[in-house]
Backbone as JSON Lines, residues from 0, in Angstrom:
{"i":0,"aa":"M","n":[7.18,3.15,14.34],"ca":[7.45,1.92,13.63],"c":[6.42,0.84,14.01]}
{"i":1,"aa":"A","n":[6.02,0.8,15.28],"ca":[5.04,-0.18,15.72],"c":[3.73,0.0,14.98]}
{"i":2,"aa":"Q","n":[3.34,1.24,14.76],"ca":[2.09,1.51,14.04],"c":[2.19,1.03,12.6]}
{"i":3,"aa":"V","n":[3.34,1.23,11.97],"ca":[3.54,0.76,10.6],"c":[3.48,-0.76,10.54]}
{"i":4,"aa":"L","n":[4.16,-1.42,11.47],"ca":[4.14,-2.88,11.49],"c":[2.74,-3.42,11.74]}
{"i":5,"aa":"K","n":[1.98,-2.73,12.59],"ca":[0.6,-3.14,12.85],"c":[-0.23,-3.04,11.57]}
{"i":6,"aa":"L","n":[-0.03,-1.97,10.8],"ca":[-0.75,-1.82,9.54],"c":[-0.36,-2.91,8.55]}
{"i":7,"aa":"L","n":[0.92,-3.27,8.53],"ca":[1.4,-4.27,7.58],"c":[1.0,-5.68,7.98]}
{"i":8,"aa":"A","n":[0.45,-5.86,9.16],"ca":[0.03,-7.18,9.62],"c":[-1.3,-7.61,9.0]}
{"i":9,"aa":"H","n":[-1.83,-6.81,8.12],"ca":[-3.11,-7.11,7.47],"c":[-2.84,-7.58,6.04]}
{"i":10,"aa":"P","n":[-3.37,-8.73,5.63],"ca":[-3.06,-9.26,4.3],"c":[-3.46,-8.35,3.14]}
{"i":11,"aa":"H","n":[-4.57,-7.63,3.27],"ca":[-4.96,-6.74,2.17],"c":[-4.01,-5.56,2.04]}
{"i":12,"aa":"R","n":[-3.55,-5.02,3.17],"ca":[-2.6,-3.91,3.09],"c":[-1.26,-4.37,2.53]}
{"i":13,"aa":"L","n":[-0.84,-5.59,2.86],"ca":[0.39,-6.13,2.26],"c":[0.23,-6.26,0.75]}
{"i":14,"aa":"K","n":[-0.91,-6.76,0.32],"ca":[-1.17,-6.9,-1.11],"c":[-1.17,-5.54,-1.81]}
{"i":15,"aa":"I","n":[-1.74,-4.54,-1.16],"ca":[-1.75,-3.19,-1.72],"c":[-0.32,-2.7,-1.91]}
{"i":16,"aa":"L","n":[0.53,-2.9,-0.91],"ca":[1.93,-2.48,-1.04],"c":[2.61,-3.2,-2.2]}
{"i":17,"aa":"E","n":[2.33,-4.48,-2.36],"ca":[2.91,-5.22,-3.48],"c":[2.46,-4.64,-4.81]}
{"i":18,"aa":"I","n":[1.2,-4.27,-4.9],"ca":[0.67,-3.67,-6.13],"c":[1.35,-2.34,-6.41]}
{"i":19,"aa":"L","n":[1.45,-1.51,-5.39],"ca":[2.07,-0.19,-5.57],"c":[3.57,-0.3,-5.82]}
{"i":20,"aa":"R","n":[4.16,-1.35,-5.34],"ca":[5.58,-1.58,-5.6],"c":[5.81,-1.88,-7.08]}
{"i":21,"aa":"A","n":[4.88,-2.63,-7.67],"ca":[5.0,-3.02,-9.07],"c":[4.66,-1.88,-10.03]}
{"i":22,"aa":"R","n":[3.74,-1.01,-9.6],"ca":[3.3,0.09,-10.45],"c":[3.19,1.37,-9.65]}
{"i":23,"aa":"D","n":[3.63,2.44,-10.22],"ca":[3.56,3.75,-9.55],"c":[2.35,4.5,-10.09]}
{"i":24,"aa":"G","n":[1.56,5.06,-9.18],"ca":[0.4,5.84,-9.59],"c":[-0.77,4.99,-10.02]}
{"i":25,"aa":"V","n":[-1.35,4.28,-9.07],"ca":[-2.46,3.38,-9.36],"c":[-3.74,3.94,-8.75]}
{"i":26,"aa":"P","n":[-4.81,4.06,-9.54],"ca":[-6.07,4.57,-9.0],"c":[-6.75,3.53,-8.1]}
{"i":27,"aa":"V","n":[-7.6,4.01,-7.21],"ca":[-8.27,3.15,-6.23],"c":[-9.02,2.01,-6.89]}
{"i":28,"aa":"H","n":[-9.74,2.28,-7.97],"ca":[-10.55,1.21,-8.57],"c":[-9.69,0.07,-9.11]}
{"i":29,"aa":"E","n":[-8.48,0.38,-9.57],"ca":[-7.59,-0.68,-10.05],"c":[-7.02,-1.47,-8.87]}
{"i":30,"aa":"V","n":[-6.62,-0.76,-7.82],"ca":[-6.12,-1.44,-6.62],"c":[-7.21,-2.35,-6.08]}
{"i":31,"aa":"A","n":[-8.44,-1.83,-6.01],"ca":[-9.57,-2.61,-5.49],"c":[-9.77,-3.89,-6.29]}
{"i":32,"aa":"G","n":[-9.72,-3.78,-7.61],"ca":[-9.89,-4.95,-8.46],"c":[-8.82,-5.99,-8.25]}
{"i":33,"aa":"L","n":[-7.58,-5.54,-8.06],"ca":[-6.47,-6.46,-7.87],"c":[-6.47,-7.1,-6.49]}
{"i":34,"aa":"V","n":[-6.97,-6.37,-5.51],"ca":[-7.02,-6.89,-4.14],"c":[-8.28,-7.73,-3.94]}
{"i":35,"aa":"G","n":[-9.34,-7.42,-4.69],"ca":[-10.59,-8.15,-4.55],"c":[-11.51,-7.57,-3.5]}
{"i":36,"aa":"L","n":[-11.42,-6.26,-3.32],"ca":[-12.27,-5.56,-2.36],"c":[-13.07,-4.49,-3.08]}
{"i":37,"aa":"A","n":[-14.08,-3.99,-2.42],"ca":[-14.84,-2.86,-2.95],"c":[-13.96,-1.61,-2.93]}
{"i":38,"aa":"P","n":[-14.17,-0.69,-3.85],"ca":[-13.37,0.54,-3.86],"c":[-13.43,1.31,-2.54]}
{"i":39,"aa":"A","n":[-14.59,1.33,-1.88],"ca":[-14.7,2.07,-0.61],"c":[-13.82,1.44,0.47]}
{"i":40,"aa":"A","n":[-13.82,0.12,0.54],"ca":[-12.98,-0.58,1.53],"c":[-11.5,-0.37,1.21]}
{"i":41,"aa":"T","n":[-11.16,-0.43,-0.07],"ca":[-9.78,-0.21,-0.49],"c":[-9.34,1.2,-0.17]}
{"i":42,"aa":"S","n":[-10.2,2.16,-0.39],"ca":[-9.9,3.55,-0.08],"c":[-9.62,3.73,1.41]}
{"i":43,"aa":"Q","n":[-10.38,3.06,2.26],"ca":[-10.14,3.15,3.7],"c":[-8.76,2.59,4.06]}
{"i":44,"aa":"L","n":[-8.4,1.45,3.47],"ca":[-7.09,0.86,3.74],"c":[-5.97,1.79,3.26]}
{"i":45,"aa":"L","n":[-6.14,2.35,2.07],"ca":[-5.13,3.28,1.54],"c":[-5.0,4.52,2.43]}
{"i":46,"aa":"N","n":[-6.11,5.02,2.92],"ca":[-6.06,6.19,3.8],"c":[-5.36,5.89,5.12]}
{"i":47,"aa":"Q","n":[-5.56,4.7,5.65],"ca":[-4.84,4.3,6.86],"c":[-3.34,4.29,6.6]}
{"i":48,"aa":"M","n":[-2.95,3.76,5.46],"ca":[-1.53,3.69,5.1],"c":[-0.98,5.08,4.79]}
{"i":49,"aa":"R","n":[-1.81,5.92,4.26],"ca":[-1.4,7.28,3.94],"c":[-1.14,8.1,5.21]}
{"i":50,"aa":"R","n":[-1.99,7.9,6.24],"ca":[-1.84,8.64,7.49],"c":[-0.5,8.39,8.18]}
{"i":51,"aa":"V","n":[0.05,7.19,8.02],"ca":[1.34,6.89,8.65],"c":[2.51,7.09,7.69]}
{"i":52,"aa":"G","n":[2.21,7.54,6.47],"ca":[3.27,7.88,5.52],"c":[3.77,6.74,4.66]}
{"i":53,"aa":"L","n":[3.09,5.6,4.64],"ca":[3.52,4.49,3.79],"c":[3.22,4.77,2.32]}
{"i":54,"aa":"V","n":[2.06,5.33,2.06],"ca":[1.69,5.64,0.68],"c":[1.38,7.12,0.55]}
{"i":55,"aa":"G","n":[1.51,7.59,-0.65],"ca":[1.15,8.97,-0.97],"c":[0.13,8.97,-2.08]}
{"i":56,"aa":"A","n":[-0.48,10.1,-2.29],"ca":[-1.52,10.2,-3.32],"c":[-1.43,11.56,-4.0]}
{"i":57,"aa":"E","n":[-1.8,11.55,-5.25],"ca":[-1.91,12.81,-5.97],"c":[-3.08,12.72,-6.93]}
{"i":58,"aa":"R","n":[-3.72,13.85,-7.1],"ca":[-4.9,13.9,-7.97],"c":[-4.45,14.08,-9.41]}
{"i":59,"aa":"D","n":[-5.06,13.26,-10.28],"ca":[-4.84,13.37,-11.72],"c":[-6.23,13.47,-12.35]}
{"i":60,"aa":"R","n":[-6.62,14.69,-12.62],"ca":[-7.96,14.99,-13.11],"c":[-9.01,14.49,-12.12]}
{"i":61,"aa":"R","n":[-9.74,13.44,-12.48],"ca":[-10.82,12.95,-11.61],"c":[-10.37,11.83,-10.67]}
{"i":62,"aa":"E","n":[-9.19,11.29,-10.88],"ca":[-8.75,10.15,-10.09],"c":[-7.67,10.56,-9.09]}
{"i":63,"aa":"V","n":[-7.58,9.78,-8.04],"ca":[-6.47,9.91,-7.09],"c":[-5.57,8.72,-7.34]}
{"i":64,"aa":"L","n":[-4.31,9.02,-7.62],"ca":[-3.34,7.96,-7.9],"c":[-2.47,7.74,-6.67]}
{"i":65,"aa":"Y","n":[-2.31,6.47,-6.28],"ca":[-1.55,6.12,-5.09],"c":[-0.2,5.55,-5.49]}
{"i":66,"aa":"R","n":[0.78,5.79,-4.63],"ca":[2.15,5.31,-4.84],"c":[2.78,5.07,-3.48]}
{"i":67,"aa":"I","n":[3.87,4.36,-3.47],"ca":[4.62,4.17,-2.23],"c":[5.33,5.47,-1.91]}
{"i":68,"aa":"A","n":[5.15,5.96,-0.71],"ca":[5.74,7.23,-0.31],"c":[7.05,7.05,0.46]}
{"i":69,"aa":"D","n":[7.16,5.94,1.16],"ca":[8.33,5.71,2.0],"c":[9.04,4.45,1.52]}
{"i":70,"aa":"P","n":[10.25,4.58,0.95],"ca":[10.95,3.4,0.43],"c":[11.27,2.37,1.52]}
{"i":71,"aa":"R","n":[11.24,2.78,2.77],"ca":[11.48,1.82,3.85],"c":[10.39,0.76,3.88]}
{"i":72,"aa":"S","n":[9.19,1.12,3.44],"ca":[8.1,0.14,3.42],"c":[8.42,-1.0,2.47]}
{"i":73,"aa":"V","n":[9.13,-0.72,1.39],"ca":[9.52,-1.75,0.44],"c":[10.55,-2.68,1.09]}
{"i":74,"aa":"R","n":[11.47,-2.1,1.86],"ca":[12.46,-2.93,2.55],"c":[11.79,-3.84,3.58]}
{"i":75,"aa":"V","n":[10.81,-3.3,4.3],"ca":[10.07,-4.12,5.27],"c":[9.33,-5.23,4.53]}
{"i":76,"aa":"L","n":[8.72,-4.89,3.4],"ca":[8.01,-5.87,2.6],"c":[8.97,-6.97,2.13]}
{"i":77,"aa":"D","n":[10.16,-6.58,1.71],"ca":[11.17,-7.56,1.3],"c":[11.5,-8.52,2.43]}
{"i":78,"aa":"C","n":[11.68,-7.99,3.6],"ca":[12.0,-8.86,4.76],"c":[10.85,-9.81,5.07]}
{"i":79,"aa":"I","n":[9.63,-9.33,4.99],"ca":[8.47,-10.17,5.25],"c":[8.37,-11.27,4.21]}
{"i":80,"aa":"C","n":[8.54,-10.9,2.96],"ca":[8.4,-11.88,1.87],"c":[9.52,-12.9,1.85]}
{"i":81,"aa":"K","n":[10.67,-12.55,2.37],"ca":[11.81,-13.47,2.4],"c":[11.87,-14.26,3.7]}
{"i":82,"aa":"G","n":[10.78,-14.26,4.43],"ca":[10.73,-15.04,5.65],"c":[11.49,-14.42,6.8]}
{"i":83,"aa":"G","n":[11.7,-13.11,6.75],"ca":[12.36,-12.41,7.84],"c":[13.86,-12.29,7.68]}
{"i":84,"aa":"A","n":[14.42,-12.83,6.62],"ca":[15.86,-12.73,6.41],"c":[16.25,-11.31,6.06]}
{"i":85,"aa":"A","n":[17.24,-10.8,6.71],"ca":[17.7,-9.44,6.43],"c":[18.47,-9.42,5.12]}
{"i":86,"aa":"A","n":[18.25,-8.37,4.35],"ca":[18.93,-8.25,3.05],"c":[20.26,-7.56,3.23]}
């Protein structure tokens, strides 16, 4: 859990989770555009999140589509966005 919280302490990774929460199956280039980072930097952030199980990925032809893999990450995001209030 500490590793997950450490990853979520980064504003770009939080934004990525918000994007994936709103849409399921988003390619790297779209996430990058919405976050305002280069695709390579976005890919690195997504891979960090993927290694701890926050996001998952699947290949769709030439693209890799990312989605939230662990619904607990959404609950953590909710708590963070609500100022720490438990739901």
